[in-house]
Structure formats: C-alpha cells, structure tokens
N, C-alpha and C positions, 0 to 999 in steps of 0.2 A: 351064470351069464347075465350081463347087465341088459336091461330093457327099459321101455317106457314106464313100467310099473315101479322102477326104482327112482323115478323122477318126482320131485316136489316143486310146486310153483307157489310163489307169493306175489300178489298184486296189490299195489298201494295206489289208491285213487286220491292223489294229493291235490292241494289247492292250486299248485303251480304246474306240477308235472305228474303224469301217470308212469308208474314203474312196474316192470315185471322181472322177477328173479326166478330162474329155474336152476335147481341144483340136483345132484345125484348123491345118494348116500353110498359110500364105498368103505366097507369095514369100519363103520362107526365114525367116519369122517365125512366132511362136506366137500364136494367138488362142484364148482360153479360151471354150469353148462352154457348159460347165456344170461345176459342182462339187456333189457330193452327199455328205453326211456323216450317218452314223447312229451314235448312242451304243450300243455293243453290250456293252462292259465284259466282254470275253471272259476277261480275266485273273482276274476275280472268280469265275469258274467252276472255277479250279484248286484241287484239294484238296491236303493235305499230301504226298500221294504223286504229285503232278503229273498227276493224272487230271482231264481236262476233263469237267465235268458235262454231262448230256444237255440240261439246260435252257439252259446257255450256248451249246452247239452249235446248238440250235434258234433262239436269238436271232440267231446269225450267219448261219444258212442263210436265215432270213426276210429279213434285210437283203440278201443276195445275190440273192434272187428279184426284189427291186426293181431292183437294178443290172442284172440280166440283160436286162430289157426294153430298156434303152438300148443294149445291145451288139449287138443282133441284126443290124444292117446294117453293122457295122464289121468289116473283114477281121481274121481271127484273128491274122495276122502283125503287126497294128497295135494289139494289146491285150496288156498285160502285167499279171499279177496276182501279187503277192508277199504272203507272210505273215511276220510278225516274231516278237518274243520269246515270246509265249504259245504259239504253235504250234511254236516251237523246243523249248520245255520239255515240252509235253504228251506224255505217254506214248501217248495214243490220238489223236495228231494225224492219223495216216493216215486214220482214220475221217472226221474233219471235212474234211480236204483232198480226199479222194476224192469226197464228195458235193458239196463246193463246186465242184470242177472240172466235175462233171456239171451242176450248176445253171447255171454261167456258160458252159459250152461251151468252156472254155479251161483249159489247165493252170494249176495254182497252185504257185508256187515258194516253198518255205520257205527263206528266205535266211539266211545266217549273220550274226552280229553285225557282222563286218567288212564284209560286202557292204552291210548296211544303212547303216553309217557312211559308206561310200564313196558310196552313192547320195544320202544326205542332203547330203553335202558338195558333190556335183556340182549338186544342186538349188539350193543356196545360191549357189554360184559363178555359176550361170547367171542368177540373178534378183536378186542383192543387190549394191548399190553399196558404195563405201568401199574401204579399203585391201585390197590383195591378200594381205597376211599376216594370216590370221585364225584364230581359234578358234571352232569351231561347237559349240553345245550343243543337244541335242534330248532332252527328257525325255518319254519315252513312257509307256505304261501299265505295262509290265513291265521295260523296259530304258532306259538312258540312254546316248546316244552322245556322245562327245567326240572331235572331230577337229581337227587343226591342218593348215594347208596354205598354200601360196603360189600365187595364181592358180588354175590348174586342177589343180594337183598336190597331193595329200595327202602328209603325211610322218609323221603319227602318228594311228592310228585305234584307238579303244577303245569297246567295247560292254559296259556294266556292268549287273549284275543288280539294278537298282533302278528303280522307276517309280511313277507317281502312284497307280495302282490297287493294286499290291502293297504299297506303303507305307501306303495307306489301310487295307488289311486287317490289316497288322501293327501299326501304331502309332497308329491312330485307330479301332480296331475297337469301342471303347466309345462312339464318336461324340461324344467330349468334346474340345473345343478348349482344352486346358490348356497351360500353359508346360512342364509335365513331358512331355506327349505330343510337343510340338514338339521339345523337347530330345532325347528318345529317337530321334525320326526323324532329326534332324540328325546325332546322334552315329553312328547306323548308316550314314548316307550318307558321313560322314567315313571310317569304317572301309573302306567299299567303294572310296572314292577314293584312299586312302592309297598303294597300290602304284603308281598311274599318275601321281601328281602330279609327281615329279621329271622324268619324260620329257616331260610337257606343258609344264612351266615352262621347260625348256631350249630350246624352239622359238622363242622371241622373237617371238610374235605381237603385233600392236599394235591389233587390233580384235576384239571378242567379239560373236558373232551368235547369237541364240536362235531356234530353229526349231521350237518345240513349242507345244502348246495352252496350256501353262502361261504361256509368254511372251506369246502372243496375248492371253490373259485379262488379264495384267498391263498390256498396252498399253491395253486397253479401260478398265480401272480407272483408269489414270493420266490418260487423256483425260477421263473423267467427273469426276475429282477435280481437274482443272486443273493437273496436273503436266506437266513437259516429258517428252519421249519416252524419254530415257535412263534405263534401269533401273540403279539403284545399290543397294548394300547397305543404306544407311540407309532407302531407300524400302521395301525388302523387309522390314526389321525393323518399320517403321511399319505395314505391312499385316498382318504377323504379330500385332502388338499389337491391331489392329482385329479380327482373327479371334478372338483369345483373349477379348476383351471380349464377343463374341457367345455364348461358352460352349459351344454345341452345334452340330454340323454342320447339324441340321435348322433351326437359328435363325441360320445364317450369312447376314448381309446386309451387303455392302460395296458402296458406290456404284460402279456399272460392272460388277459381277460378275454374269454371267448365271446363272439357275437351273440351266441345263444343265451348267455348268462347276463349280458350287459344291461338289459332292460330293468331287471329287478335287483341288480347288484347294489346300487346306491341305497335303496330302501333297506335291504338286508344289512348293509354296512352300518347304517344309522342305528338299527336295532341292536346290533352286536356291540357297537361303541357304548350304548346306554347300559347294556348288561355288564360289560367290563367295568364301567365306572361304578355302577350301583353295587356290584358284588366284590369290588376291589380285586379283580382277577389279575394275577401277575402274567400268566401266559396260558395258552390253550394249544392243544394238539388235535390233529384230525383223527376221528374215529375210524375204525376198520369196517364198521357196519352200523345199521340202525334199525328202523322199523321192519323192513323186509327180512333182514336177517333174524330179527326177533320172532317173526312169524314162522320162518322155516325151522329154526331150532325148537320152537314150541311144538310144531307138528312132529318132529323127530324125537322130542322128549329127551334130548341129550343134556346131561348135567353141565352146568357152568363151571368150568375149571378156574381155579384162582390164577394159575400161571398159564396164560394162553400161549405165550412164546415157547414155554417148555414143551407144550403139546405139539406145536408146529414143528419145532426142531426135531423132536422124537419121530414124528410122522415122516419127515423128509429123510432122516437117517435110515429108517427101515425101508422106505420106498426105493432109495438109491443104493441100498446095501453098503452103507458106509461102515468103516471100522470104528465102532463106537468106543472101544477101549482106547484106541489111539487118539481119537478126538478128545476123550476125557483127559489123557495125559497132557495134550497141548493146552486144554482149558485150565488144568491145574497149575501149570507153569505160568500161563498168561495172567491168571488171577493173582498168583503170588507176586509176579512182577508189578502188576497194576497196584496192588496194595502197598508195595514198597515205595513207589514213586507217586502215589496218588496226591499227596499233599504238595510236593514240589512242582508237579506237573498239572495240578488242578483237574484231576480226573475224578468225576463224581460217579454216583451209582448208575446213572444212565449210560455213561461211557463204559463202565464195567460190564453192564448187561449186553451192550452192543459188541464188545470185544468177545464175550463168551459166545454169542451167536456166530461170529466169524470163526472162532476156534472149532465149534461143533460141526461146521459145514465145510471146513477148509479143503477137504479131500473130495468133495462132490464131483469135481471135474474129472476124476479118475473113472467115473461112470462112462464117460465118452472115450477118453484116451489119456495115457500118461503124458504124451507130448502136448505141449501147450496147456497143461493141466490148470494153471491159474486162470488163463483166459476162459477155458471151458467152465470153471467154477463160477467166474463172474457172470458169464452168460446165463447159466442155469438159474442162479439166484436172482438175476435181474428179471427173469421171465416167469418164475414160480409165484404162486399165490402164497403169501406168508402172513396168515392171520396173526395179529399181535404187533406187527411192525407197520409203521407208516410208510408211504411211498419213499419219503426221504431217507428213512432208516434202512429200507431195503436197498436203496441206491448206495448208501454208505457200506453196507455189508458186501455188496458186489465189488465196490472199489477196493476194500480191504483185501478181498480174495484175489483180485486181479494183481495186487501188489504184494502178495505173500512171499514172493521170492524173486530173485533176479533184479534187473534194472527197475528202479522206482519211477512210476509215471506221476510226477507231481501235478500235472494238469488234471488228471482224473480225480485226484484228492481235492483239488480246489473247486471242482465242479459239483461235488456233493454239498448238500445244505442241511444235513442232520445235526452236525456239530460244527463249531468253528474250525477253520483249517488247521490251526496249530494242534488242536485235540485230535483231529483225524490223523495227522502225521504221527503223533505220539502213539496212538493206538496201533497204527501200522507197524511201527518199530517194535512194539512189544509182541505183536503177533508173529512177526518174522523171527524174532529171537526164540519164542516159545516153540515154533516149528523146528528150528535148528536143534535146540537142546533135547527135544523129544524124538529125534530122528531114529534112535536105536530101537524104538518101539518096545521098550521093556520098562516096567515100573521101577525096577531096582537100579536103573541107570540114570534116573532123573537127578541132576546134581543139585546140591544145596548152594544156591547162588545168592549173592547180594547185589542189588542194583542201587546206584546213587545217581541222582540227576541234579544238575545245576544248569539252569536255563536249558539249552538244547544239547549240552554235553552229557552223554550217558556213559557211566563207568560200570562195567561188569566185573565183580570181584569173584574170582573162581577159587575153588578149594586148592590147597597146596599140591603142586605138581600135576594138576588136572591136564594141562596142555601136553605134558610128556606122556601121560597115560592114554590120552585120546587124540592121536595125531589126525585122524579123519575129522573129528569135531573141531579141532584147532584150525585145520585148513578151511573148513566151512565158515568159521568165525572170521578168519582173516579175509576171506572173500567178501563176507558180509560187511566188514569194515570198509572195504573199497566201495561196495554198492552204496552204502550210506554216505560215504564221503563225497560221492559224485553229486549228491543233492544237499550238501552242507549239513549233514547230520553227524556231528562228531561222536564216534563210538570208540571207547578205550577198553582194553582188557587189563586186568590186574589180578595177580594171584595173592593169596594171603601172606606170602613171604615178601610182598611189596615189589616184586619184579614187574615191570610194566611193559606192555606192548602197545604200540599205537603211534 
C-alpha cells in the first residue's frame, strides 16, 4: 500500500525561484505527485557588498512556510533541500539558512557550483532522450552551469557567475530593451565564458540540452509562434529583435511569453545568445529535468539508463497491458519502411526514433475501448508523463496515434512542432502502412515489401500474387489508398509481376 513513507521531496532554493518536487517511487519508477514553484527573486536582494536584504529573506521564508506544510508526513531522510548561487555569495547566508532549516524541519545544504552542475547533469541524464554525448546548459538566477558528459559520467563542469536576475540588475536596470543594453549583456557574458570555452569545445559533444527557465520560456514562445522545437541562434536573434521593438521591460509582449517570466527573459536571452555564439551551438533541445530531478534520483539511488526513452516505453507498455509482441511487429515493419525511404524522404535518426515510439504505443487506446481507439491513444499519450521526450515530441506522438487509421486530420499534423510538417506527414504514412501489414498479428505473415518514394508519391511493391492470397489485406490497402488520396498523398500498389493498381 502506498503511503507518505513512499514519498520523496527535493527543494531547490534558487536565485530566481524556489521549487519543490514531490515524487513517489512505484516499482522502481518515479511518479510525480506535485511540483510547486514560487518566484522569490532572491538574487535581487543582494547589494554591492553581497549582503542579502531583509526583504528578500522574508520573501524566501514566506515561500518555505508554504512548502513546509507538504513536508510534514514525509520522512526527513527522504527530503533534500539545497541552496545555490545567491546563498553561496551572500555574506549573511547563515541567517537565512538557519531560519529556513527551522521552518522546513530539515537541514539546508548550500552546495558548491560544481555540486550544482553535477546534480543538474544527473537530472538531465535521467530524464532526457537523445545522444549520450551531451552539453548541458542551465541559466539560473545568479549562476550558469555548463556541463559536458557521456551517458551518466560528466567530464567537464563549470559554474559561472552570471544569471538572469543578476544580468537584469546590471545591464537592464534602466528597464529599457535597447540594442545597446543587449550588446553590453552579451559582451559581459562572453567575457565570463572566455576562459572555459577551449575546454568545452574539446569534449566533442553532439547534442546540446537546455535545462533552465529561460529555455522553457523559449519553448513556450516557439510553440505559440508556430516554430519547430529546435532552438537556434537565428531564432534567438529574432526574439531579441521582438524584445527590442517593445522598448521597455514593462511593455514586453511576445506571443507565448508569460507575464511571470517576462521580467528576466531578456537578460536570460542575452546570456543564451552569448553561449550559442561562443560554443558554435547549432541547436538546443529542452531537458526533461535538472537539479531537482538529480536530487530525487540521487536519494533513490537508481541507475542512469543509457536509453531513457526505451525505459519509458517499456514502463507504459506494462502499465497499460499492451500486446508487446504486436507492437514489435509494427515497429519492425515501420523501421524497415523508414530505412527504405530515409534518403528520398529525408528521414533522419530523430524521425526514426519518434516513429518507433508511436509504433510501440499505438494500441494504448484499447485500454479504454476499441471504439475510437486512435482518439483514446492520442489522449492518453498527450496526458502521460513521458521521460525522454520533449513536450513537442510528445505532442507529435499523440498526433501520429490520432491519425494511425481512418480519415487523416491534416490540421493536427500541422499543429505539432517537433519536426517539419512534411516529415510528420511522411511518418504518419509509414505508421499507417505498418499497422495494416501487421494486422494478422503473426510473425510469419509479415510480407517482404519494397517501398519507393519520389516526392510524395509512395509505391508499395508487393510479392507476386500477394493480393490474390490476401483479399482482406488488399481491401484494407485499397481503402488506405482512398484515405491518403483525400489529403493528396499518392499511394500506389505494384506487384513484382509489374501489374499496377492505383
């Protein structure tokens, strides 16, 4: 029976916000119970002598009184509270930390910059899919952590004295959003970055992951503005220009930017632009977790798995009692199809991995009911926690599952932003065909098919006399040809004897 003793809490006293994450361990997996965040802006209370104001401390203590109510039934050994950059800097941090520990009934650990970077990396490694060779960037309120690593192991960790709150006070203190203020903020960030750039560049990472509120805000803006999820330097420059056109912080209005984040967004954006430029970053994706997740997984002492997505998919398959063998048949066919048309249709490894995820979960809607199964599948995937997948990728999976059979909803495919629309449409077509050809649910009935793609025309080359031997399958394919023709997706059938249907 689950109880409060199965709960774990991680509290992060950051320079901009205080966060509390409460999770439950269920059969070796993490289930989030609640997340609470309060904007405290502790770093804004530091004066030039690094003395933390009484007003700032009171804001922090008031927030912790809210947190403490939730902690009362959780064992002390299953709670970890850490403080970061501002309380590392503050000359009177002992005063704040002492009262904070009294309010929470737990010790508060002021961690070093290196410890913070290590925890952030572990949180990312536990929750974020993609290549194991990664650079992690976390822009906090008063410090920025840059970490490189392979799998679970870090190899370079840096905590730099710049953050969105401190840069706000230094370079946007007149509350004006001018090109000059941005230039000064970026130049100062470059100066801070300069000593560590050579060590980071030599690490040969091949994916960059952002784990900060600034990156989260960017994702929300990009979704609202119809961009794909990859953060790039041109997009950052475009958003900077939008900010400059607003003129003042109080008048900052960008589609998708929340009022809560607006105050520190320009300063965080300036730091991120400098990081992209200094490290020649091509693109960045949003992390699934960071410091708090690192704390939780550390308490649970769970191993960091190389393939987070595989763990997630396996957990969901067992939780919803999916037919794993059938899911594998669909996956096998879809991967084979994807490989055959990858070059002509420009489907890269990221596309293949997302297609695999859709295959392995395509029957999840049956858990609710056979009728409207695709819609049920899309709903469940939209609302499940999927560690290893970004919000945009989760939305794409749901969209693919919604369109796995029947009429195609082109509007839903155009509303996702994980991949370009043309790639989403192509993945949808391959998934639909894999489901049709695996419908007999036997390994020995999977046909040896060849696919040819030229622009959007897709030709399926069937074994000789396949249509005669499989009248039900042929009927399903003919219906599929109609479904796809309704959305201008040309689909042709051809047998090895060159008789053509279509």
